[in-house]
PyMOL commands that place a pseudoatom at each C-alpha (Angstrom):
pseudoatom trace, name=CA, resn=MET, resi=1, chain=A, elem=C, hetatm=0, pos=[93.815, 89.677, 69.200]
pseudoatom trace, name=CA, resn=LEU, resi=2, chain=A, elem=C, hetatm=0, pos=[95.952, 91.714, 67.152]
pseudoatom trace, name=CA, resn=LYS, resi=3, chain=A, elem=C, hetatm=0, pos=[96.710, 90.213, 63.766]
pseudoatom trace, name=CA, resn=LYS, resi=4, chain=A, elem=C, hetatm=0, pos=[100.226, 89.193, 63.625]
pseudoatom trace, name=CA, resn=LYS, resi=5, chain=A, elem=C, hetatm=0, pos=[101.393, 91.879, 61.187]
pseudoatom trace, name=CA, resn=TYR, resi=6, chain=A, elem=C, hetatm=0, pos=[100.572, 94.483, 63.379]
pseudoatom trace, name=CA, resn=ARG, resi=7, chain=A, elem=C, hetatm=0, pos=[102.687, 93.244, 66.034]
pseudoatom trace, name=CA, resn=LEU, resi=8, chain=A, elem=C, hetatm=0, pos=[105.947, 94.500, 67.413]
pseudoatom trace, name=CA, resn=LEU, resi=9, chain=A, elem=C, hetatm=0, pos=[108.957, 91.967, 66.703]
pseudoatom trace, name=CA, resn=LYS, resi=10, chain=A, elem=C, hetatm=0, pos=[111.443, 91.472, 69.598]
pseudoatom trace, name=CA, resn=GLU, resi=11, chain=A, elem=C, hetatm=0, pos=[113.930, 92.948, 67.112]
pseudoatom trace, name=CA, resn=THR, resi=12, chain=A, elem=C, hetatm=0, pos=[113.172, 96.437, 66.749]
pseudoatom trace, name=CA, resn=LYS, resi=13, chain=A, elem=C, hetatm=0, pos=[115.199, 99.091, 67.958]
pseudoatom trace, name=CA, resn=PHE, resi=14, chain=A, elem=C, hetatm=0, pos=[114.233, 102.157, 69.755]
pseudoatom trace, name=CA, resn=ASP, resi=15, chain=A, elem=C, hetatm=0, pos=[115.563, 105.790, 70.214]
pseudoatom trace, name=CA, resn=ARG, resi=16, chain=A, elem=C, hetatm=0, pos=[115.966, 107.044, 73.465]
pseudoatom trace, name=CA, resn=LYS, resi=17, chain=A, elem=C, hetatm=0, pos=[115.039, 110.577, 72.327]
pseudoatom trace, name=CA, resn=ASP, resi=18, chain=A, elem=C, hetatm=0, pos=[111.365, 108.870, 70.786]
pseudoatom trace, name=CA, resn=LEU, resi=19, chain=A, elem=C, hetatm=0, pos=[110.240, 108.296, 75.030]
pseudoatom trace, name=CA, resn=TYR, resi=20, chain=A, elem=C, hetatm=0, pos=[106.772, 109.679, 75.946]
pseudoatom trace, name=CA, resn=THR, resi=21, chain=A, elem=C, hetatm=0, pos=[105.626, 109.275, 79.892]
pseudoatom trace, name=CA, resn=SER, resi=22, chain=A, elem=C, hetatm=0, pos=[102.208, 109.229, 81.036]
pseudoatom trace, name=CA, resn=PRO, resi=23, chain=A, elem=C, hetatm=0, pos=[101.319, 108.636, 84.688]
pseudoatom trace, name=CA, resn=PHE, resi=24, chain=A, elem=C, hetatm=0, pos=[100.303, 105.365, 83.241]
pseudoatom trace, name=CA, resn=PHE, resi=25, chain=A, elem=C, hetatm=0, pos=[102.401, 103.951, 80.630]
pseudoatom trace, name=CA, resn=VAL, resi=26, chain=A, elem=C, hetatm=0, pos=[105.886, 104.934, 78.713]
pseudoatom trace, name=CA, resn=LEU, resi=27, chain=A, elem=C, hetatm=0, pos=[105.292, 104.668, 74.804]
pseudoatom trace, name=CA, resn=LYS, resi=28, chain=A, elem=C, hetatm=0, pos=[108.650, 104.572, 72.699]
pseudoatom trace, name=CA, resn=LEU, resi=29, chain=A, elem=C, hetatm=0, pos=[107.881, 105.481, 69.279]
pseudoatom trace, name=CA, resn=ALA, resi=30, chain=A, elem=C, hetatm=0, pos=[109.921, 104.361, 66.041]
pseudoatom trace, name=CA, resn=LYS, resi=31, chain=A, elem=C, hetatm=0, pos=[108.813, 105.320, 62.340]
pseudoatom trace, name=CA, resn=ASN, resi=32, chain=A, elem=C, hetatm=0, pos=[108.957, 101.820, 59.828]
pseudoatom trace, name=CA, resn=GLU, resi=33, chain=A, elem=C, hetatm=0, pos=[108.624, 101.667, 56.211]
pseudoatom trace, name=CA, resn=LYS, resi=34, chain=A, elem=C, hetatm=0, pos=[105.554, 99.768, 56.177]
pseudoatom trace, name=CA, resn=SER, resi=35, chain=A, elem=C, hetatm=0, pos=[101.952, 101.041, 55.398]
pseudoatom trace, name=CA, resn=PHE, resi=36, chain=A, elem=C, hetatm=0, pos=[100.584, 100.285, 58.734]
pseudoatom trace, name=CA, resn=SER, resi=37, chain=A, elem=C, hetatm=0, pos=[101.303, 100.661, 62.379]
pseudoatom trace, name=CA, resn=ARG, resi=38, chain=A, elem=C, hetatm=0, pos=[102.744, 97.742, 64.592]
pseudoatom trace, name=CA, resn=PHE, resi=39, chain=A, elem=C, hetatm=0, pos=[102.104, 97.728, 68.492]
pseudoatom trace, name=CA, resn=GLY, resi=40, chain=A, elem=C, hetatm=0, pos=[104.073, 96.159, 71.348]
pseudoatom trace, name=CA, resn=PHE, resi=41, chain=A, elem=C, hetatm=0, pos=[102.987, 95.859, 74.803]
pseudoatom trace, name=CA, resn=VAL, resi=42, chain=A, elem=C, hetatm=0, pos=[105.234, 95.278, 77.983]
pseudoatom trace, name=CA, resn=VAL, resi=43, chain=A, elem=C, hetatm=0, pos=[104.031, 94.531, 81.743]
pseudoatom trace, name=CA, resn=SER, resi=44, chain=A, elem=C, hetatm=0, pos=[106.851, 93.761, 84.032]
pseudoatom trace, name=CA, resn=LYS, resi=45, chain=A, elem=C, hetatm=0, pos=[106.849, 91.532, 87.121]
pseudoatom trace, name=CA, resn=LYS, resi=46, chain=A, elem=C, hetatm=0, pos=[107.732, 94.133, 89.246]
pseudoatom trace, name=CA, resn=ILE, resi=47, chain=A, elem=C, hetatm=0, pos=[104.085, 95.319, 88.422]
pseudoatom trace, name=CA, resn=ASP, resi=48, chain=A, elem=C, hetatm=0, pos=[102.578, 92.119, 89.996]
pseudoatom trace, name=CA, resn=LYS, resi=49, chain=A, elem=C, hetatm=0, pos=[104.034, 88.512, 90.277]
pseudoatom trace, name=CA, resn=ARG, resi=50, chain=A, elem=C, hetatm=0, pos=[100.729, 86.553, 88.909]
pseudoatom trace, name=CA, resn=ALA, resi=51, chain=A, elem=C, hetatm=0, pos=[100.963, 86.484, 85.023]
pseudoatom trace, name=CA, resn=THR, resi=52, chain=A, elem=C, hetatm=0, pos=[96.795, 86.852, 84.768]
pseudoatom trace, name=CA, resn=VAL, resi=53, chain=A, elem=C, hetatm=0, pos=[96.975, 90.129, 86.485]
pseudoatom trace, name=CA, resn=ARG, resi=54, chain=A, elem=C, hetatm=0, pos=[99.497, 91.349, 83.969]
pseudoatom trace, name=CA, resn=ASN, resi=55, chain=A, elem=C, hetatm=0, pos=[98.025, 89.549, 80.981]
pseudoatom trace, name=CA, resn=ARG, resi=56, chain=A, elem=C, hetatm=0, pos=[94.768, 91.420, 81.958]
pseudoatom trace, name=CA, resn=ILE, resi=57, chain=A, elem=C, hetatm=0, pos=[96.377, 95.056, 81.887]
pseudoatom trace, name=CA, resn=LYS, resi=58, chain=A, elem=C, hetatm=0, pos=[97.884, 93.899, 78.216]
pseudoatom trace, name=CA, resn=ARG, resi=59, chain=A, elem=C, hetatm=0, pos=[94.454, 92.416, 77.097]
pseudoatom trace, name=CA, resn=GLN, resi=60, chain=A, elem=C, hetatm=0, pos=[92.819, 95.878, 78.320]
pseudoatom trace, name=CA, resn=ILE, resi=61, chain=A, elem=C, hetatm=0, pos=[94.819, 98.381, 76.671]
pseudoatom trace, name=CA, resn=ARG, resi=62, chain=A, elem=C, hetatm=0, pos=[95.302, 95.646, 73.344]
pseudoatom trace, name=CA, resn=VAL, resi=63, chain=A, elem=C, hetatm=0, pos=[91.541, 96.386, 72.941]
pseudoatom trace, name=CA, resn=CYS, resi=64, chain=A, elem=C, hetatm=0, pos=[91.668, 100.190, 73.232]
pseudoatom trace, name=CA, resn=ILE, resi=65, chain=A, elem=C, hetatm=0, pos=[94.559, 100.539, 70.316]
pseudoatom trace, name=CA, resn=GLU, resi=66, chain=A, elem=C, hetatm=0, pos=[91.932, 97.201, 68.218]
pseudoatom trace, name=CA, resn=ASP, resi=67, chain=A, elem=C, hetatm=0, pos=[88.678, 99.650, 68.824]
pseudoatom trace, name=CA, resn=ASN, resi=68, chain=A, elem=C, hetatm=0, pos=[90.567, 102.914, 67.148]
pseudoatom trace, name=CA, resn=PHE, resi=69, chain=A, elem=C, hetatm=0, pos=[92.806, 100.986, 64.879]
pseudoatom trace, name=CA, resn=ASP, resi=70, chain=A, elem=C, hetatm=0, pos=[91.584, 102.488, 61.617]
pseudoatom trace, name=CA, resn=LYS, resi=71, chain=A, elem=C, hetatm=0, pos=[92.296, 106.063, 63.275]
pseudoatom trace, name=CA, resn=ILE, resi=72, chain=A, elem=C, hetatm=0, pos=[95.845, 105.829, 64.423]
pseudoatom trace, name=CA, resn=LYS, resi=73, chain=A, elem=C, hetatm=0, pos=[98.425, 107.239, 61.602]
pseudoatom trace, name=CA, resn=PRO, resi=74, chain=A, elem=C, hetatm=0, pos=[100.365, 104.121, 59.726]
pseudoatom trace, name=CA, resn=GLY, resi=75, chain=A, elem=C, hetatm=0, pos=[103.972, 104.039, 59.508]
pseudoatom trace, name=CA, resn=HIS, resi=76, chain=A, elem=C, hetatm=0, pos=[104.704, 104.153, 63.545]
pseudoatom trace, name=CA, resn=ASP, resi=77, chain=A, elem=C, hetatm=0, pos=[106.264, 101.264, 66.069]
pseudoatom trace, name=CA, resn=MET, resi=78, chain=A, elem=C, hetatm=0, pos=[104.673, 101.686, 69.201]
pseudoatom trace, name=CA, resn=LEU, resi=79, chain=A, elem=C, hetatm=0, pos=[105.792, 100.108, 72.472]
pseudoatom trace, name=CA, resn=PHE, resi=80, chain=A, elem=C, hetatm=0, pos=[103.884, 100.690, 75.869]
pseudoatom trace, name=CA, resn=ILE, resi=81, chain=A, elem=C, hetatm=0, pos=[105.828, 100.054, 78.802]
pseudoatom trace, name=CA, resn=LEU, resi=82, chain=A, elem=C, hetatm=0, pos=[102.785, 99.605, 81.707]
pseudoatom trace, name=CA, resn=LYS, resi=83, chain=A, elem=C, hetatm=0, pos=[103.014, 101.139, 84.929]
pseudoatom trace, name=CA, resn=LYS, resi=84, chain=A, elem=C, hetatm=0, pos=[101.717, 99.677, 88.306]
pseudoatom trace, name=CA, resn=GLN, resi=85, chain=A, elem=C, hetatm=0, pos=[98.985, 102.586, 88.371]
pseudoatom trace, name=CA, resn=THR, resi=86, chain=A, elem=C, hetatm=0, pos=[97.077, 100.650, 85.455]
pseudoatom trace, name=CA, resn=LEU, resi=87, chain=A, elem=C, hetatm=0, pos=[96.447, 97.909, 88.200]
pseudoatom trace, name=CA, resn=ASN, resi=88, chain=A, elem=C, hetatm=0, pos=[93.138, 99.442, 89.286]
pseudoatom trace, name=CA, resn=LYS, resi=89, chain=A, elem=C, hetatm=0, pos=[91.930, 101.195, 85.969]
pseudoatom trace, name=CA, resn=THR, resi=90, chain=A, elem=C, hetatm=0, pos=[88.758, 99.607, 84.218]
pseudoatom trace, name=CA, resn=THR, resi=91, chain=A, elem=C, hetatm=0, pos=[89.258, 99.029, 80.374]
pseudoatom trace, name=CA, resn=LYS, resi=92, chain=A, elem=C, hetatm=0, pos=[87.303, 101.818, 79.566]
pseudoatom trace, name=CA, resn=GLU, resi=93, chain=A, elem=C, hetatm=0, pos=[89.657, 104.462, 81.815]
pseudoatom trace, name=CA, resn=ILE, resi=94, chain=A, elem=C, hetatm=0, pos=[92.613, 103.076, 79.697]
pseudoatom trace, name=CA, resn=GLY, resi=95, chain=A, elem=C, hetatm=0, pos=[91.395, 103.151, 76.441]
pseudoatom trace, name=CA, resn=GLU, resi=96, chain=A, elem=C, hetatm=0, pos=[90.971, 107.298, 77.289]
pseudoatom trace, name=CA, resn=LEU, resi=97, chain=A, elem=C, hetatm=0, pos=[94.144, 107.715, 78.414]
pseudoatom trace, name=CA, resn=THR, resi=98, chain=A, elem=C, hetatm=0, pos=[95.986, 105.775, 75.760]
pseudoatom trace, name=CA, resn=LEU, resi=99, chain=A, elem=C, hetatm=0, pos=[93.740, 107.588, 73.134]
pseudoatom trace, name=CA, resn=GLY, resi=100, chain=A, elem=C, hetatm=0, pos=[94.503, 110.744, 75.262]
pseudoatom trace, name=CA, resn=GLU, resi=101, chain=A, elem=C, hetatm=0, pos=[98.392, 110.389, 74.841]
pseudoatom trace, name=CA, resn=LEU, resi=102, chain=A, elem=C, hetatm=0, pos=[98.175, 109.270, 71.538]
pseudoatom trace, name=CA, resn=ARG, resi=103, chain=A, elem=C, hetatm=0, pos=[95.996, 112.450, 70.311]
pseudoatom trace, name=CA, resn=LYS, resi=104, chain=A, elem=C, hetatm=0, pos=[98.806, 114.450, 72.090]
pseudoatom trace, name=CA, resn=GLN, resi=105, chain=A, elem=C, hetatm=0, pos=[101.468, 112.846, 70.110]
pseudoatom trace, name=CA, resn=LYS, resi=106, chain=A, elem=C, hetatm=0, pos=[99.443, 113.514, 67.046]
pseudoatom trace, name=CA, resn=LEU, resi=107, chain=A, elem=C, hetatm=0, pos=[99.505, 109.860, 65.970]
pseudoatom trace, name=CA, resn=LEU, resi=108, chain=A, elem=C, hetatm=0, pos=[95.316, 110.138, 65.584]
pseudoatom trace, name=CA, resn=LEU, resi=109, chain=A, elem=C, hetatm=0, pos=[93.857, 110.567, 62.068]
for i in range(1, 109): cmd.bond("trace and resi %d" % i, "trace and resi %d" % (i + 1))
show_as sticks, trace
zoom trace
């Protein structure tokens, strides 16, 4: 689990221009004035009504972020809004897709 200081606050505002889409999630970015990055994960009830399924998806992407935390550039707030296509993916596949998108947005060191 991410430490509290690395979690995104509900009050964080994002511009519409810093919105990147992939087949499996939408990534919203914002700069922060801190020496570390913060992360948030959203899985809506439209994806699945069961909380256990939604929590599993969030856990899978969170594991990828935690494992590669030292490779991610500091000073950004990132909000991942997950899509229905992530339901049938394994943790490894979700991790590869997430790192690929971060690499494409030049957020990896």
